[in-house]
C-alpha positions as CSV (number, residue, x, y, z in Angstrom):
1,M,80.2,99.6,102.6
2,R,77.0,99.5,100.6
3,I,76.7,96.8,97.6
4,L,74.2,98.2,94.5
5,V,72.7,95.6,92.6
6,L,71.1,96.8,89.2
7,F,69.0,94.7,87.1
8,N,66.3,93.7,84.9
9,L,63.6,90.9,84.8
10,K,64.5,88.0,82.8
11,P,62.1,87.8,79.7
12,G,58.9,86.4,80.5
13,V,59.5,87.0,84.1
14,D,56.2,88.6,85.7
15,P,57.3,91.4,87.7
16,A,54.4,91.0,90.2
17,A,55.5,87.7,91.0
18,Y,59.2,88.9,91.6
19,E,58.1,91.8,93.5
20,Q,56.1,89.4,95.9
21,W,59.1,87.0,96.0
22,A,61.2,90.1,96.8
23,R,58.8,91.2,100.0
24,T,58.0,87.7,101.2
25,T,61.8,86.0,100.8
26,D,64.5,88.2,99.7
27,I,64.2,91.3,101.8
28,P,63.6,89.2,105.2
29,G,66.1,87.2,104.5
30,V,69.0,89.3,103.6
31,R,67.9,91.6,106.4
32,A,68.2,88.7,109.1
33,L,71.9,88.4,108.2
34,A,74.0,89.6,110.9
35,S,76.5,91.2,108.6
36,V,73.9,93.8,106.8
37,A,72.8,96.7,108.4
38,D,70.1,97.5,105.8
39,F,68.7,96.2,102.7
40,R,66.2,97.8,100.4
41,V,64.6,96.9,97.0
42,H,63.8,99.7,94.7
43,R,61.8,99.6,91.7
44,V,63.2,102.1,89.1
45,T,60.2,104.6,87.8
46,G,62.3,106.6,85.3
47,L,65.6,108.9,84.5
48,L,65.6,112.4,86.1
49,G,65.0,115.0,83.4
50,S,64.5,112.8,80.7
51,D,61.6,110.8,78.9
52,A,64.3,108.3,77.8
53,P,63.6,104.4,79.2
54,A,65.7,103.5,82.4
55,P,68.4,101.2,81.7
56,Y,67.3,99.1,84.7
57,A,64.3,98.2,86.1
58,Y,65.2,97.6,89.8
59,A,68.1,98.4,92.0
60,E,69.2,97.2,95.5
61,S,71.0,98.8,98.1
62,I,72.8,96.4,100.7
63,D,74.6,98.3,103.6
64,I,76.9,95.7,105.3
65,E,79.1,95.6,108.3
66,G,82.2,94.3,106.4
67,L,83.0,92.5,103.0
68,E,84.4,89.2,104.9
69,S,81.5,88.9,107.4
70,F,78.8,89.5,104.7
71,L,80.5,87.1,102.2
72,A,80.7,84.5,105.0
73,D,77.0,85.0,105.6
74,V,76.2,84.4,102.1
75,A,78.1,81.3,101.8
76,S,75.4,79.4,103.7
77,E,73.2,77.0,102.4
78,T,70.2,79.3,103.2
79,V,71.3,82.5,101.6
80,Q,72.5,80.4,98.4
81,K,68.9,79.0,98.3
82,V,67.7,82.6,98.1
83,A,70.5,83.5,95.6
84,A,69.6,80.6,93.3
85,E,65.8,81.9,93.4
86,F,67.0,85.5,92.6
87,Q,69.0,84.5,89.5
88,T,65.6,82.7,88.3
89,F,64.3,86.4,88.1
90,A,67.0,88.9,87.1
91,D,68.8,89.0,84.0
92,S,72.6,89.7,84.1
93,P,72.6,91.5,87.7
94,V,75.5,94.2,88.0
95,F,77.0,94.3,91.9
96,L,78.7,97.2,92.5
97,L,81.1,97.4,95.6
98,T,80.8,101.2,97.0
99,E,82.1,103.3,99.9
100,D,81.2,106.4,101.2
101,L,83.7,109.5,100.5
C-alpha cells in the first residue's frame, strides 16, 4: 500500500528550512519505521504540458507494509513529535490511501 501526501507550505514558512528539516528529521525518521518499506519527499516543479502553477508544492510517497502496523508505528511518542513538527510546516496536507491495480 502507498500513502501519497500532497501539500503546500504554510504562509511565511521558508522552503529551505522545511527542506532541511525533511532531510534531517522527517525522511530518516519515517524510513526507520518497521512498517515503512520506502519514503520519499518530492518538490513539485510544475505541471506536465502546462505553464500553470501546480496546485501543490510538495508530494510525499510512503510505501507501507500494512495500514494497521503503520498506524501502530505512528502512534508512538517519537513519531507524534515529528508529525507535530510537520504540521508547523504543512498547510492542510491531503493524505491519499492507494493500492496497486
